[in-house]
VOGU-3710 file (C-alpha; in Angstrom, 3 decimals, decimal comma):
1> xxxxxxxxxx> 4,165/-5,462/168,666  7,557/-4,750/167,119  10,240/-7,281/166,125  12,536/-6,172/168,958  9,707/-6,783/171,472  9,171/-10,287/170,077  12,919/-10,967/170,330  13,062/-9,581/173,898  10,132/-11,747/174,968  11,655/-14,922/173,547
11> xxxxxxxxxx> 15,093/-13,938/174,869  13,753/-13,812/178,428  12,088/-17,196/177,882  15,379/-18,627/176,608  17,055/-17,646/179,876  14,341/-19,123/182,113  14,673/-22,346/184,119  12,409/-24,174/181,640  12,980/-22,410/178,319  11,044/-24,815/176,093
21> xxxxxxxxxx> 7,924/-24,498/178,268  8,283/-20,710/178,425  8,676/-20,502/174,632  5,664/-22,745/174,112  3,535/-20,479/176,324  4,590/-17,446/174,279  3,806/-19,203/171,001  0,392/-20,220/172,313  -0,301/-16,596/173,298  0,525/-15,540/169,718
31> xxxxxxxxxx> -2,019/-17,914/168,111  -4,250/-16,207/165,622  -2,425/-12,885/165,791  -2,242/-11,690/162,200  0,309/-9,070/163,201  2,967/-11,783/163,755  2,836/-12,749/160,069  2,874/-9,070/159,046  5,608/-8,301/161,571  7,887/-10,877/159,941
41> xxxxxxxxxx> 6,939/-10,045/156,343  10,402/-8,591/155,672  11,911/-12,088/156,008  11,301/-14,262/152,920  11,556/-17,484/154,953  13,113/-19,388/152,058  16,661/-20,199/151,063  17,795/-22,273/154,026  18,317/-21,536/157,715  20,801/-18,633/157,327
51> xxxxxxxxxx> 18,239/-16,624/155,310  15,385/-17,470/157,675  17,009/-16,378/160,947  15,966/-13,080/162,468  17,605/-13,664/165,869  20,299/-15,991/167,118  22,291/-16,400/170,292  23,944/-19,345/172,057  20,627/-19,916/173,929  18,015/-19,292/171,234
61> xxxxxxxxxx> 17,390/-18,964/167,509  14,258/-17,481/165,926  13,370/-18,216/162,314  10,531/-17,532/159,928  10,319/-20,683/157,812  8,465/-21,005/154,527  8,087/-24,384/152,836  6,942/-24,101/149,222  4,029/-26,216/147,993  5,176/-29,815/147,502
71> xxxxxxxxxx> 8,387/-29,457/149,527  9,323/-32,305/151,856  12,433/-32,424/154,009  14,525/-35,491/154,646  14,405/-36,901/158,183  16,516/-34,593/160,357  17,265/-33,373/163,880  17,789/-29,845/165,166  20,451/-30,594/167,760  18,199/-29,091/170,450
81> xxxxxxxxxx> 14,540/-28,697/171,377  12,276/-26,734/169,069  8,812/-25,207/169,100  6,861/-24,159/166,017  3,853/-21,869/165,625  2,123/-22,430/162,291  1,237/-19,022/160,838  -0,358/-20,018/157,522  -0,701/-22,957/155,174  -0,646/-26,583/156,252
91> xxxxxxxxxx> 2,334/-28,680/157,262  2,527/-32,387/157,994  5,249/-33,556/160,369  6,130/-37,255/160,363  7,780/-38,107/163,680  10,437/-40,739/164,396  12,456/-42,264/167,205  16,061/-43,075/166,481  17,892/-45,938/168,163  21,416/-46,838/167,092
101> xxxxxxxxxx> 21,003/-44,776/163,913  17,812/-46,588/162,856  14,571/-44,702/162,436  11,203/-45,936/163,648  8,094/-43,976/162,697  6,133/-42,977/165,812  3,373/-40,775/164,441  2,491/-37,573/162,703  1,184/-34,106/163,433  -0,593/-31,838/160,978
111> xxxxxxxxxx> -0,109/-28,157/161,642  -2,709/-25,610/160,588  -2,678/-21,889/161,438  -2,440/-21,476/165,216  -1,064/-24,953/165,914  1,962/-25,115/168,215  4,255/-28,132/167,886  6,945/-28,698/170,526  9,796/-31,045/169,602  12,068/-32,455/172,306
121> xxxxxxxxxx> 15,836/-32,409/171,907  16,786/-35,397/169,791  13,459/-35,491/167,950  13,637/-36,606/164,335  11,028/-35,430/161,875  10,111/-34,890/158,239  8,236/-31,741/157,253  5,923/-31,664/154,264  4,006/-28,671/152,900  0,425/-29,775/152,189
131> xxxxxxxxxx> -2,274/-28,020/150,233  -2,147/-25,280/147,626  -0,336/-22,588/149,656  3,153/-22,387/151,166  3,537/-23,437/154,792  4,688/-20,548/156,950  5,824/-20,852/160,567  7,626/-19,150/163,425  10,309/-21,596/164,617  12,128/-21,249/167,931
141> xxxxxxxxxx> 15,158/-23,384/168,818  16,946/-23,822/172,145  20,405/-22,883/170,912  22,260/-21,526/167,916  20,774/-23,658/165,145  23,503/-22,597/162,708  26,308/-24,203/164,731  24,700/-27,050/166,677  25,612/-30,559/165,520  22,653/-31,964/163,620
151> xxxxxxxxxx> 21,819/-35,200/161,799  20,071/-35,947/158,508  18,977/-39,226/156,936  18,949/-40,199/153,273  15,196/-40,539/152,554  15,798/-43,455/150,201  18,318/-45,573/152,140  17,726/-44,173/155,668  21,493/-43,909/156,112  22,372/-41,351/158,823
161> xxxxxxxxxx> 24,778/-38,466/158,121  26,065/-35,355/159,890  24,100/-32,383/158,562  25,699/-30,800/155,521  23,518/-28,288/153,660  24,494/-29,497/150,170  23,661/-33,063/151,137  20,473/-31,889/152,885  19,265/-30,158/149,727  19,958/-33,253/147,602
171> xxxxxxxxxx> 18,035/-35,368/150,117  15,184/-32,815/150,206  14,836/-32,977/146,428  14,641/-36,775/146,578  12,197/-36,632/149,507  9,963/-34,155/147,656  9,698/-36,530/144,682  8,734/-39,545/146,847  5,094/-40,544/147,323  5,358/-40,148/151,096
181> xxxx> 7,753/-39,709/153,986  10,074/-42,639/154,773  8,501/-45,540/156,671  5,070/-43,968/156,052
//
């Protein structure tokens, strides 16, 4: 498989009547395929969303995301649905509902290689790299993740903010120093 074939496949899924389901099926078919990790090896996966993107359109964005050991994000949304295929490492996702700007923890999901995690539009989560190796995943979003309105929460006060990457990074540093995800 070549990168353009991967992009074409996801592009067709993004134009289907049920894009999230179609994307999830593709991700599940890619489970355990070492060539996906090798295929995307030219993308470092670090440095924020703009450096992780290898395809974006108004309907779909594809990213290779690498979370370094010990990294934890602040609670955040994507502004659309998402689906993640864990390629390597281990990642813990703490999941939340948000009502009137207030977060309520609803559960967690641990991703190991081959795990697919779908996230509905409006989902709020915290991502934490677990173990001794970076967490590496193929992330697919139902829109242009670089322009969609997104939300982020201060991990210490749980105050909600529009996503701003400088603020996000400050919150991520604070979240990474905390013992656990908020409300955990």
